[in-house]
C-alpha positions as CSV (number, residue, x, y, z in Angstrom):
1,M,-8.4,15.6,10.4
2,K,-9.5,15.1,6.9
3,K,-7.0,18.0,6.0
4,T,-4.1,16.1,8.1
5,I,-5.2,12.8,6.2
6,L,-4.6,14.2,3.0
7,F,-1.5,15.9,3.3
8,I,-0.1,12.6,4.9
9,A,-1.1,11.0,1.6
10,A,0.6,14.0,-0.4
11,I,3.8,13.1,2.0
12,V,3.8,9.4,1.3
13,C,3.8,10.1,-2.6
14,L,6.7,12.5,-2.4
15,A,8.7,9.8,-0.4
16,L,7.9,7.3,-3.3
17,T,9.3,9.4,-6.0
18,S,12.6,7.6,-5.3
19,C,11.7,4.9,-7.4
20,N,10.6,7.2,-10.5
21,N,13.7,9.3,-10.3
22,A,16.1,6.1,-10.0
23,N,14.0,4.6,-13.1
24,K,14.8,7.7,-14.9
25,Q,18.6,8.0,-14.0
26,S,18.4,4.2,-14.9
27,A,16.8,5.1,-18.1
28,E,19.8,7.9,-19.2
29,N,22.3,5.1,-18.5
30,G,21.2,2.2,-21.2
31,G,18.5,0.8,-18.5
32,D,14.8,-0.1,-18.5
33,E,12.7,2.7,-17.2
34,Q,9.8,0.8,-16.8
35,S,10.7,-1.1,-13.8
36,C,12.2,-0.4,-10.3
37,D,15.0,-2.5,-8.9
38,M,13.9,-2.0,-5.8
39,T,12.0,-4.2,-3.8
40,V,9.0,-3.2,-1.1
41,E,11.2,-4.2,1.6
42,A,14.3,-1.8,0.3
43,F,11.4,1.4,0.3
44,V,9.9,0.6,3.5
45,N,13.3,0.6,5.0
46,E,14.0,3.9,2.6
47,M,10.7,5.4,4.0
48,N,11.0,4.7,7.6
49,N,14.6,6.3,8.3
50,D,12.4,9.6,7.7
51,C,10.3,8.8,10.9
52,P,9.3,10.1,13.0
53,E,7.9,12.7,10.8
54,Q,5.8,15.7,12.2
55,M,2.7,15.9,10.0
56,G,1.0,18.9,11.2
57,D,-2.5,18.8,12.9
58,G,-1.2,17.0,15.8
59,T,-0.2,14.2,13.9
60,T,3.2,12.0,13.3
61,M,3.8,9.4,10.7
62,T,5.9,7.0,13.7
63,S,7.3,4.3,11.2
64,V,6.5,2.4,7.9
65,K,7.4,-1.3,7.9
66,T,6.1,-4.4,6.9
67,I,3.9,-6.6,9.2
68,D,3.3,-9.9,7.3
69,K,2.5,-9.2,3.5
70,S,1.6,-5.7,4.5
71,V,3.1,-2.1,4.5
72,V,1.8,-0.6,7.2
73,Y,2.3,3.4,7.8
74,E,1.7,4.2,11.6
75,V,0.5,7.2,12.7
76,L,0.4,8.9,16.1
77,V,-2.8,11.1,16.3
78,D,-3.1,13.4,19.6
79,E,-6.4,13.5,21.0
80,S,-6.3,16.1,23.2
81,I,-5.7,18.2,19.4
82,N,-7.9,16.0,17.0
83,G,-10.4,14.4,19.4
84,A,-10.5,10.5,20.7
85,L,-10.2,8.4,17.2
86,G,-13.0,6.3,18.6
87,D,-15.4,8.3,18.5
88,L,-15.1,9.3,14.8
89,T,-18.2,7.5,12.1
90,Q,-17.5,4.6,10.3
91,E,-18.9,7.1,7.9
92,M,-16.0,9.5,8.2
93,W,-13.6,6.8,8.4
94,N,-14.7,6.1,5.2
95,E,-14.3,9.5,3.8
96,C,-10.6,9.3,5.0
97,R,-10.1,6.1,3.2
98,E,-11.6,8.0,-0.1
99,S,-9.2,11.0,0.9
100,I,-6.4,8.7,1.3
101,L,-7.0,7.5,-1.8
102,V,-8.0,10.2,-4.1
103,G,-4.3,11.3,-2.5
104,L,-2.4,8.6,-3.6
105,T,-3.9,8.7,-7.4
106,D,-1.6,11.8,-8.2
107,G,1.6,10.8,-8.9
108,E,3.8,8.6,-11.4
109,G,6.2,7.3,-8.1
110,Y,3.0,5.7,-6.0
111,L,1.8,3.8,-9.4
112,E,5.2,2.1,-9.4
113,F,5.1,1.6,-5.5
114,A,1.5,0.1,-6.0
115,N,2.9,-2.1,-8.7
116,L,6.0,-3.5,-7.1
117,C,3.5,-3.9,-4.2
118,K,0.9,-6.0,-6.2
119,K,4.0,-8.0,-8.0
120,E,5.7,-9.0,-4.3
121,G,1.9,-9.6,-2.7
122,Y,1.7,-6.7,-0.1
123,T,-1.5,-5.0,0.7
124,I,-0.9,-1.2,1.6
125,V,-2.0,-0.3,5.6
126,F,-2.7,3.2,6.9
127,R,-2.7,2.6,10.8
128,W,-4.4,5.8,13.1
129,V,-3.2,5.1,16.7
130,G,-4.7,7.5,19.2
131,N,-2.1,8.6,21.6
132,S,-4.3,8.9,25.1
133,T,-6.7,6.3,24.2
134,G,-4.6,3.9,22.3
135,Y,-7.6,3.2,19.7
136,T,-6.6,1.9,16.8
137,Q,-8.1,2.3,13.0
138,D,-6.7,0.3,10.1
139,I,-7.1,1.8,6.3
140,T,-6.5,-1.1,4.3
141,Y,-6.4,-1.1,0.3
142,N,-5.2,-4.1,-2.1
143,A,-2.7,-2.8,-4.8
144,D,-5.3,-3.6,-7.7
145,E,-7.6,-1.4,-6.0
146,I,-4.8,1.4,-6.0
147,I,-3.5,1.0,-9.7
148,S,-6.9,0.8,-10.9
149,R,-7.9,4.8,-9.5
150,I,-4.7,5.9,-10.6
151,K,-5.3,4.9,-14.2
152,Q,-8.7,5.8,-14.0
153,A,-7.0,9.8,-12.8
154,N,-4.8,9.8,-15.5
155,Q,-6.6,9.1,-18.2
C-alpha cells in the first residue's frame, strides 16, 4: 500500500507540471514566469480528464474534483488485493500521509499548484475508498504545509 501511495503522489506531481510548462512558454513569449494563469478549477478539470487512471497494485484514481474549498483526489482501492482499508491503524495512515507529503515535495509543479491553492483558499485531500467495504479515509493537507515542506526539501 505504501509503495502505491508514493506512486500516486509521483503521478499527481507529473500531472501538475503543466503549470510549470505553461509558465516557461509564457516567459519565452515575454510573459511572467512567476505566476500561473490557471485557476484551481482549471487544473482540477485537466487532471480529471485523465481519470480513471490505473495506479497499479489494485488502485485506481477515479477522479479529481473540487468539493467546497478542497481539491479531492479520489482513489479506489481493491481490497481483495490490498486488504480492508478499515484494518489499517492510525499509525499506518500517518505513515501514508508522510509518504504522500514526501512525494509531493519533489517537483516545481506541485509548489506552484500549492501556491495557487493557498491563494484561492483550497485544502488538498487524498480520499481512499475501499471497493468492497466502502470504507473511506481522507488524508488532508493545507497548502501552507506543502509549501513549507517543498521549500525545506529544496534548501
